[in-house]
C-alpha positions as CSV (number, residue, x, y, z in Angstrom):
1,M,16.7,-26.3,-3.5
2,K,13.7,-25.0,-1.8
3,R,12.6,-21.5,-2.7
4,K,13.5,-19.0,0.0
5,I,10.2,-17.3,-0.4
6,I,8.3,-20.5,0.5
7,T,10.6,-21.3,3.3
8,T,9.9,-17.9,4.9
9,L,6.2,-18.6,4.7
10,L,6.7,-21.5,7.1
11,L,8.5,-19.6,9.8
12,G,7.1,-19.2,13.3
13,A,4.4,-17.0,14.6
14,I,4.0,-14.3,17.3
15,V,1.3,-14.9,19.9
16,L,-1.0,-12.0,20.5
17,S,-4.5,-11.6,21.6
18,S,-6.5,-9.0,19.7
19,C,-6.6,-6.6,22.6
20,K,-2.8,-6.4,23.1
21,K,-0.3,-3.9,21.5
22,L,2.0,-5.1,18.8
23,I,5.0,-4.2,20.9
24,E,3.9,-6.6,23.7
25,V,4.2,-9.8,21.8
26,T,6.5,-12.8,22.4
27,P,8.1,-14.4,19.3
28,V,7.9,-18.1,18.8
29,N,10.6,-19.3,16.4
30,S,9.1,-22.6,15.2
31,Q,6.9,-23.7,12.3
32,P,3.3,-23.8,13.6
33,G,2.2,-27.4,13.0
34,T,-1.2,-28.9,13.4
35,E,-0.9,-29.4,17.1
36,T,0.2,-25.8,17.6
37,L,-2.8,-24.5,15.6
38,K,-5.3,-26.3,17.8
39,L,-5.0,-23.3,20.1
40,G,-6.7,-20.1,19.0
41,K,-4.1,-17.9,20.6
42,N,-1.5,-19.5,18.4
43,V,-3.5,-19.0,15.3
44,Q,-4.0,-15.4,16.4
45,G,-0.2,-15.2,16.8
46,V,0.3,-16.3,13.1
47,L,-2.2,-13.5,12.1
48,T,-0.2,-11.0,14.1
49,S,3.0,-12.1,12.3
50,A,1.2,-11.5,9.0
51,Y,0.3,-8.0,10.1
52,E,3.9,-7.3,11.2
53,R,5.3,-8.3,7.8
54,L,2.6,-6.4,5.9
55,T,3.2,-3.2,7.9
56,S,7.0,-3.5,8.2
57,N,9.6,-1.1,6.9
58,Q,10.2,-3.7,4.2
59,F,6.6,-3.4,2.9
60,L,3.8,-0.9,3.6
61,A,5.6,1.3,6.1
62,G,8.7,1.8,3.9
63,E,9.7,0.0,0.7
64,V,6.3,0.1,-1.0
65,I,6.3,3.9,-0.7
66,R,10.0,4.4,-1.4
67,T,9.9,2.1,-4.5
68,N,6.8,3.7,-6.0
69,E,8.5,7.1,-5.5
70,L,11.7,5.9,-7.2
71,Y,9.7,4.5,-10.0
72,G,7.9,7.8,-10.5
73,D,9.0,11.4,-11.4
74,D,8.6,13.3,-8.1
75,V,12.1,12.7,-6.5
76,N,15.5,14.1,-7.4
77,F,18.1,11.5,-8.2
78,T,21.1,13.6,-7.6
79,N,22.1,11.7,-4.5
80,A,20.9,8.3,-5.7
81,T,24.4,7.1,-6.6
82,G,24.8,3.9,-4.6
83,G,22.9,0.9,-3.3
84,A,19.7,-0.6,-4.6
85,P,18.0,2.8,-5.4
86,A,20.8,3.8,-7.8
87,Q,19.4,1.2,-10.3
88,F,16.3,3.3,-10.6
89,V,18.3,6.0,-12.3
90,S,19.4,3.9,-15.2
91,R,16.3,1.5,-14.9
92,D,18.9,-1.3,-15.4
93,F,17.7,-3.5,-12.6
94,S,19.5,-6.6,-11.2
95,L,17.8,-9.7,-9.8
96,F,20.0,-9.2,-6.8
97,N,18.5,-5.8,-6.0
98,Q,18.1,-5.8,-2.2
99,Q,15.1,-3.5,-2.4
100,G,13.3,-6.0,-4.6
101,R,14.3,-8.9,-2.4
102,D,12.9,-7.2,0.7
103,L,9.6,-6.4,-1.0
104,W,9.1,-9.9,-2.4
105,S,10.1,-11.6,0.8
106,A,8.0,-9.4,3.1
107,G,4.9,-9.5,0.9
108,Y,4.9,-13.2,0.3
109,T,5.7,-13.9,4.0
110,A,2.6,-11.9,4.9
111,I,0.6,-13.9,2.4
112,G,2.0,-17.2,3.7
113,Y,1.0,-16.4,7.3
114,S,-2.4,-15.3,6.1
115,N,-2.9,-18.6,4.3
116,I,-2.1,-20.5,7.5
117,V,-4.7,-18.6,9.4
118,I,-7.4,-19.1,6.7
119,D,-6.6,-22.8,6.5
120,A,-6.8,-23.2,10.3
121,V,-10.2,-21.6,10.4
122,D,-11.6,-23.4,7.3
123,K,-10.4,-26.8,8.7
124,N,-11.8,-25.9,12.2
125,L,-8.4,-26.8,13.7
126,F,-9.1,-25.0,17.0
127,S,-12.2,-24.9,19.1
128,D,-11.3,-22.4,21.9
129,Y,-12.5,-19.4,20.0
130,T,-16.1,-18.6,19.0
131,D,-17.3,-18.8,15.4
132,T,-17.6,-15.0,15.4
133,Q,-13.9,-14.7,16.5
134,K,-12.8,-17.2,13.9
135,A,-14.7,-15.4,11.1
136,Q,-13.0,-12.1,12.1
137,M,-9.6,-13.8,12.0
138,K,-10.2,-15.2,8.6
139,A,-11.5,-11.9,7.3
140,Q,-8.4,-10.1,8.5
141,A,-6.2,-12.7,6.9
142,L,-8.0,-12.3,3.6
143,F,-7.5,-8.5,3.8
144,I,-3.7,-9.0,4.4
145,R,-3.5,-11.5,1.6
146,A,-5.3,-9.2,-0.8
147,V,-3.3,-6.1,0.1
148,A,0.1,-7.9,-0.2
149,H,-0.8,-9.4,-3.6
150,F,-2.1,-6.0,-4.8
151,E,1.0,-4.0,-3.8
152,L,3.3,-6.7,-5.2
153,V,1.6,-6.9,-8.6
154,R,1.8,-3.1,-8.9
155,L,5.6,-3.2,-8.1
156,F,6.6,-6.2,-10.2
157,A,4.2,-6.2,-13.1
158,K,2.9,-3.9,-15.8
159,P,-0.2,-1.8,-15.0
160,F,-3.7,-3.0,-15.4
161,T,-4.2,-0.3,-18.1
162,S,-1.7,-2.2,-20.3
163,S,-2.7,-5.7,-21.4
164,P,-3.9,-7.3,-18.2
165,T,-5.1,-10.6,-19.7
166,T,-1.7,-11.4,-21.2
167,D,0.9,-9.4,-19.2
168,P,2.6,-11.6,-16.5
169,G,1.7,-10.5,-13.0
170,I,3.0,-12.4,-9.9
171,P,2.3,-15.9,-8.6
172,I,-1.0,-16.1,-6.8
173,R,-0.6,-18.0,-3.5
174,I,-3.8,-18.9,-1.7
175,I,-3.0,-22.2,0.0
176,A,-1.1,-23.0,3.2
177,A,1.8,-24.7,1.5
178,T,3.1,-28.1,2.8
179,S,6.8,-28.9,2.6
180,D,6.2,-30.8,-0.7
181,Q,4.1,-28.0,-2.1
182,A,6.8,-25.5,-1.3
183,K,9.1,-27.3,-3.7
184,Q,6.7,-27.0,-6.6
185,P,7.6,-24.3,-9.2
186,I,4.6,-22.3,-10.2
187,P,4.4,-19.6,-13.0
188,R,3.3,-16.0,-12.8
189,N,-0.4,-15.5,-13.1
190,T,-1.6,-12.8,-15.4
191,V,-2.2,-9.2,-14.1
192,D,-5.9,-9.8,-14.6
193,E,-5.9,-13.0,-12.6
194,V,-4.1,-11.3,-9.7
195,Y,-6.5,-8.4,-9.6
196,K,-9.5,-10.7,-9.7
197,Q,-8.1,-12.6,-6.7
198,V,-7.4,-9.4,-4.8
199,I,-11.0,-8.3,-5.4
200,T,-12.4,-11.6,-4.4
201,D,-10.4,-11.5,-1.1
202,L,-11.3,-7.9,-0.3
203,K,-15.0,-8.5,-1.0
204,A,-15.0,-11.5,1.3
205,A,-13.2,-9.6,4.0
206,E,-15.4,-6.5,3.9
207,T,-18.6,-8.4,4.4
208,T,-17.3,-9.8,7.7
209,L,-14.9,-7.3,9.2
210,V,-16.0,-5.0,12.0
211,A,-16.3,-1.3,11.5
212,S,-13.7,-0.3,14.1
213,N,-10.7,-2.4,15.2
214,S,-7.8,0.0,16.1
215,V,-4.9,-0.5,13.7
216,F,-6.2,-3.9,12.4
217,A,-8.3,-4.3,9.3
218,T,-11.8,-3.0,9.3
219,K,-14.7,-3.2,6.7
220,W,-13.9,0.4,5.8
221,A,-10.2,-0.3,5.2
222,A,-11.3,-3.1,2.9
223,K,-13.8,-0.9,1.1
224,A,-11.2,1.8,0.7
225,Y,-8.7,-0.7,-0.8
226,L,-11.4,-1.9,-3.2
227,A,-11.9,1.7,-4.3
228,R,-8.1,2.0,-4.9
229,V,-8.0,-1.3,-6.8
230,Y,-10.9,-0.4,-9.1
231,F,-9.5,3.0,-9.7
232,N,-6.2,1.5,-10.8
233,M,-8.2,-0.7,-13.2
234,A,-10.0,2.4,-14.6
235,D,-13.2,0.8,-13.5
236,Y,-14.8,4.0,-12.4
237,N,-18.3,2.8,-11.7
238,N,-17.0,0.4,-9.0
239,A,-14.4,3.0,-7.8
240,F,-17.2,5.5,-7.3
241,T,-19.4,2.9,-5.5
242,Y,-16.7,2.0,-2.9
243,S,-15.3,5.4,-2.3
244,N,-18.7,6.9,-1.9
245,D,-19.6,4.2,0.6
246,V,-16.5,5.0,2.7
247,I,-17.2,8.7,2.6
248,T,-21.0,8.6,3.1
249,N,-21.3,5.7,5.6
250,G,-17.9,5.3,7.3
251,G,-18.3,8.1,9.8
252,F,-14.8,9.5,9.1
253,S,-13.7,13.1,9.1
254,L,-11.0,14.9,7.0
255,G,-10.3,17.1,10.0
256,T,-8.8,20.5,9.9
257,S,-5.0,19.8,9.8
258,V,-2.8,18.6,7.0
259,T,-0.3,17.2,9.4
260,A,-2.7,15.2,11.6
261,P,-2.4,11.9,9.6
262,F,1.4,12.0,10.0
263,S,1.7,13.0,13.7
264,T,1.4,9.7,15.6
265,T,4.4,8.1,17.4
266,G,5.8,5.0,15.6
267,G,5.6,1.6,17.3
268,T,2.6,2.3,19.4
269,V,-1.0,1.6,18.7
270,P,-3.1,4.8,18.4
271,S,-6.7,4.7,19.5
272,P,-8.6,6.0,17.6
273,L,-6.7,6.2,14.4
274,P,-5.4,9.6,13.4
275,T,-7.9,11.9,11.8
276,G,-8.6,10.9,8.2
277,V,-6.7,7.7,8.3
278,L,-8.4,4.4,7.2
279,F,-5.6,2.0,7.7
280,L,-2.3,2.6,9.4
281,A,1.1,0.8,9.3
282,V,2.3,0.6,12.9
283,S,6.1,1.1,12.4
284,D,8.9,3.4,13.3
285,G,8.9,4.8,9.8
286,S,12.7,4.9,9.8
287,L,13.2,3.9,6.2
288,L,11.1,6.7,5.0
289,R,12.8,9.2,7.3
290,G,16.1,8.0,6.3
291,N,15.4,8.5,2.6
292,F,13.1,11.5,2.2
293,W,14.2,13.6,5.2
294,N,17.3,14.1,7.3
295,S,18.0,16.4,10.2
296,D,20.8,17.6,7.9
297,A,18.9,18.7,4.8
298,N,22.1,18.5,2.8
299,A,22.3,14.8,3.5
300,T,18.7,14.0,2.4
301,F,19.0,11.0,0.0
302,L,15.8,11.6,-2.0
303,P,14.7,15.2,-2.0
304,M,11.6,16.0,-4.1
305,S,11.7,17.5,-7.6
306,T,11.7,21.3,-8.0
307,S,8.5,21.1,-10.0
308,L,6.6,19.3,-7.3
309,Y,8.0,21.7,-4.7
310,A,6.7,24.6,-6.8
311,D,3.3,23.0,-7.3
312,I,2.8,22.5,-3.5
313,N,4.1,26.0,-2.8
314,S,1.7,27.6,-5.3
315,K,-1.4,25.4,-4.9
316,G,-1.0,23.5,-1.7
317,G,-2.1,26.1,0.9
318,D,-1.2,24.8,4.4
319,R,0.5,21.9,2.8
320,K,3.5,24.2,2.4
321,T,4.1,23.6,6.1
322,Q,5.2,20.1,5.1
323,L,8.0,21.5,3.0
324,T,11.5,22.9,3.6
325,L,14.2,24.1,1.4
326,N,17.9,23.8,2.2
327,A,20.8,24.4,-0.1
328,N,18.3,24.4,-2.9
329,K,17.1,21.0,-2.0
330,P,13.3,20.8,-1.6
331,I,12.4,18.3,1.1
332,S,9.1,16.8,2.2
333,L,8.5,16.9,6.0
334,K,5.8,14.2,5.9
335,W,8.2,11.6,7.2
336,S,10.4,14.0,9.3
337,G,11.1,14.3,13.0
338,G,13.5,12.9,15.6
339,S,10.8,10.6,17.0
340,A,9.3,7.6,15.2
341,I,6.2,7.9,13.1
342,N,3.5,5.5,12.1
343,V,2.7,5.4,8.4
344,P,-0.9,6.1,7.1
345,T,-1.4,3.6,4.3
346,I,-4.7,4.8,2.9
347,R,-6.5,8.0,3.8
348,L,-9.9,9.5,3.5
349,A,-8.6,12.4,1.3
350,E,-7.7,9.8,-1.4
351,M,-11.3,8.5,-1.3
352,Y,-12.6,12.1,-2.0
353,L,-10.3,12.4,-4.9
354,V,-11.2,9.0,-6.3
355,R,-14.9,9.8,-6.0
356,A,-14.3,13.1,-7.7
357,E,-12.6,11.7,-10.7
358,S,-14.8,8.6,-10.9
359,R,-17.9,10.9,-11.1
360,V,-16.5,12.5,-14.2
361,Q,-15.1,9.4,-15.8
362,K,-18.3,7.4,-15.5
363,G,-20.3,10.2,-17.0
364,A,-23.6,11.9,-16.1
365,F,-22.0,14.0,-13.4
366,V,-22.9,17.3,-11.8
367,D,-20.1,19.9,-11.9
368,A,-20.9,21.1,-8.4
369,D,-20.7,17.6,-7.0
370,V,-17.3,17.0,-8.5
371,R,-16.0,20.4,-7.2
372,A,-17.4,19.6,-3.7
373,D,-15.3,16.5,-3.5
374,Y,-11.9,18.1,-4.2
375,N,-13.0,21.3,-2.4
376,A,-13.4,19.2,0.7
377,V,-9.7,18.2,0.5
378,R,-8.7,21.8,-0.3
379,A,-10.6,23.0,2.8
380,V,-8.3,21.1,5.1
381,A,-5.4,22.9,3.6
382,N,-7.1,26.3,3.7
383,V,-7.2,26.6,-0.1
384,A,-10.0,28.7,-1.4
385,P,-12.8,26.7,-2.9
386,D,-13.2,26.3,-6.6
387,N,-16.8,27.4,-7.5
388,S,-16.4,27.9,-11.2
389,T,-14.6,25.1,-13.0
390,T,-16.9,23.2,-15.4
391,G,-16.7,20.5,-18.0
392,A,-14.9,17.1,-17.9
393,T,-11.5,18.2,-19.2
394,A,-11.1,21.2,-16.8
395,L,-12.5,19.2,-13.8
396,L,-10.2,16.3,-14.4
397,T,-7.2,18.7,-14.6
398,A,-8.2,20.3,-11.3
399,I,-8.7,16.9,-9.6
400,R,-5.3,15.6,-10.7
401,V,-3.5,18.7,-9.6
402,E,-5.1,18.4,-6.2
403,R,-4.2,14.7,-6.0
404,H,-0.6,15.4,-6.9
405,V,-0.1,18.0,-4.1
406,E,-2.2,16.1,-1.5
407,L,-0.6,12.7,-1.9
408,A,2.9,13.8,-2.7
409,I,5.7,11.5,-1.5
410,E,3.2,8.9,-0.4
411,G,3.8,6.4,-3.2
412,D,0.8,7.5,-5.4
413,R,2.4,9.3,-8.3
414,F,3.8,6.3,-10.2
415,N,0.5,4.4,-10.3
416,E,-1.3,7.6,-11.4
417,L,1.1,8.0,-14.4
418,R,0.5,4.4,-15.3
419,R,-3.3,4.6,-15.0
420,L,-3.3,7.6,-17.3
421,K,-0.8,5.9,-19.7
422,L,1.7,8.8,-19.4
423,N,5.4,8.5,-20.0
424,I,7.6,8.2,-16.9
425,R,11.1,9.7,-17.1
426,G,11.2,9.2,-20.9
427,L,9.8,5.6,-20.8
428,A,6.4,4.4,-21.9
429,F,4.0,3.7,-19.0
430,N,4.1,0.0,-19.7
431,D,7.8,-0.3,-20.6
432,S,9.4,-3.4,-19.0
433,K,12.4,-1.3,-18.0
434,Q,10.2,0.3,-15.5
435,L,10.1,-2.9,-13.4
436,L,12.3,-4.5,-10.8
437,K,13.5,-7.9,-11.6
438,I,11.9,-10.9,-9.9
439,P,14.4,-11.6,-7.1
440,D,17.0,-14.3,-7.2
441,S,15.3,-15.9,-4.1
442,E,12.5,-16.9,-6.5
443,T,14.2,-17.5,-9.8
444,T,16.9,-19.7,-8.4
445,A,14.5,-22.5,-7.6
446,N,11.6,-21.7,-9.8
447,P,12.3,-22.2,-13.5
448,N,8.7,-21.4,-14.4
449,I,9.1,-17.8,-13.5
450,V,9.2,-15.4,-16.5
451,Q,11.6,-12.6,-15.7
452,N,10.8,-8.9,-16.2
């Protein structure tokens, strides 16, 4: 039996030139063969399909954030009594968990489409695009492949801060699979191997990508993801290098509004990107709204914890405007509203907080420089600047408090707890019970997979 995951990699593409909106595409429901890929517009269509899977509700625009929040300790499980999320309460996961199935399928489908694009460019299958255009297509595909592998390994494997050279990660897939190759069972690569592949792809992408490209990957999005990857690895020298590059040379602004990154209408392509956003998932955001907010507050499926609500109220400044309280249920308004909302995937505020902590962690820091970084984030929320905190311990505490209230309900908290090797809901940061099972779509036909 062929694996479902590989089968989905070989599905059709959506034709789209780089200047059109995602909502204007025409689907083509057939496997793009060699003849099809001799036209640049068809290869571009496969690339668009990769973007659509990467930024779908089943991945960056929904499930990645929801799953990370369910893994962490910032949501209240009172209403999580049914469906796939209910398994997060007991941490007794089934390989038939629909949430895990969706993540695995969407992530690897995006990877598969990316591999087709990279292969078509490398083999020079089409000649109606310039070398510069081809290089951009390949770089965007490398970005997508890297981000999908990275988010999957964080969701289905132990953290890098555990034992990365021996802990099983996820299968690395970096070739455009033929039908015969699709039948070949492959094992999970180690966490370390997956991270190395992610870094290789992102570095190759950022050297070629353009600086501005609407919602598509740019060199600054790739650099920001490199900062995030290295930070998760506790490689603070490299995390500082890349976050500093984005902040210093990217030409981005934090702006003056805490709601600006979340105020765009879903399904349309904003130009330019919302203030402070480095990469955006163009989506309707319905999964996030359906779980973290409801027009009837009493029906909100995943309200935030009372402790997080208290922290934002006491330390968040204008970020309090992103909260509501109904029937004693504290609710985030980041994903609220009757109209659709695009999802900011990585923001400039995160880069300031990464740079701040990396300054301290790598040593030889200046207190005022560290404070300036998290004060820049505070300023947007009209929180008074901190001009007195000194010393590594106190500064790290201040940075982490700021990070917690700034990136609340955006899928950050779980990975922070694991980076810092802290217990999560009574379990060790690297306990296997923290992890979703590898879905049945993979295990049924791949006996080489080691289950979580």
